[in-house]
C-alpha positions as CSV (number, residue, x, y, z in Angstrom):
1,V,141.7,132.4,48.0
2,L,140.5,128.9,48.2
3,T,143.1,126.2,48.5
4,H,142.9,122.9,46.6
5,G,142.6,121.0,49.8
6,C,139.7,123.1,51.1
7,L,137.9,122.8,47.8
8,E,138.4,119.0,47.8
9,S,137.1,118.7,51.4
10,F,134.1,120.9,50.6
11,L,133.2,119.0,47.5
12,N,133.5,115.6,49.2
13,W,131.2,116.9,51.9
14,M,128.7,118.2,49.4
15,L,128.6,114.9,47.5
16,V,127.7,113.1,50.7
17,E,125.5,115.7,52.2
18,Q,123.4,116.6,49.2
19,A,123.9,113.3,47.3
20,P,123.0,114.7,43.9
21,A,122.1,112.2,41.2
22,P,123.9,112.2,37.9
23,G,122.3,114.5,35.4
24,E,120.8,117.0,37.8
25,V,120.4,120.6,36.6
26,F,121.9,123.1,39.1
27,L,120.8,126.7,39.2
28,N,123.6,129.3,39.4
29,Q,122.4,132.6,40.6
30,V,125.5,134.1,42.0
31,P,128.7,135.5,40.3
32,Y,131.5,133.0,39.8
33,S,133.7,135.2,42.1
34,F,131.4,134.3,45.0
35,D,132.2,131.2,47.0
36,V,128.6,129.9,46.8
37,S,129.1,129.3,43.1
38,M,131.3,126.3,44.1
39,M,128.1,124.5,45.2
40,D,126.5,124.5,41.8
41,T,129.4,124.7,39.4
42,H,131.9,122.2,40.8
43,V,129.3,119.7,42.1
44,S,127.6,119.8,38.7
45,L,130.9,119.0,37.0
46,L,131.7,116.2,39.3
47,T,128.3,114.5,38.9
48,G,127.8,114.9,35.2
49,G,125.1,117.6,35.7
50,T,124.3,120.8,34.0
51,T,124.8,124.3,35.4
52,Y,122.1,126.7,34.4
53,S,123.1,130.4,35.0
54,I,120.7,133.3,35.4
55,T,121.8,136.9,35.2
56,R,121.1,139.9,37.4
57,D,118.9,141.2,34.6
58,D,116.8,137.9,34.8
59,V,116.5,138.4,38.6
60,A,115.5,142.1,38.2
61,R,112.6,141.1,35.8
62,P,110.3,138.6,37.5
63,R,108.5,137.6,34.3
64,R,111.8,136.9,32.6
65,L,113.1,135.0,35.7
66,L,110.0,132.8,35.8
67,E,110.3,132.1,32.1
68,A,114.0,131.2,32.4
69,L,113.4,128.9,35.4
70,A,110.6,127.2,33.6
71,Q,112.8,126.5,30.5
72,S,115.8,125.4,32.6
73,Q,114.4,122.3,34.2
74,V,116.4,123.1,37.3
75,T,116.4,120.3,39.9
76,I,118.8,121.8,42.5
77,S,119.1,125.4,43.6
78,M,121.6,126.5,46.2
79,G,122.5,130.1,47.1
80,S,121.5,133.2,48.7
81,P,117.9,134.6,48.2
82,F,117.1,136.6,45.1
83,G,117.4,140.3,45.4
84,S,119.5,143.3,44.7
């Protein structure tokens, strides 16, 4: 459970620490149930960016992953390393 106050504090820190520009494209590679997804999803929403999600299937197929990333125009990627 993440409280509103903790989320607000975290997002304020991220906006200063990472200083994303408006319109950035954030890569989402983790499930939304994982706290790391707060880094891309919420910061993207706050800055007028785009969240580009990839699936486990994309990660499991390197060619498909590279094609997806090439099409995505991702400018910011945060999260844990790819893998199973």
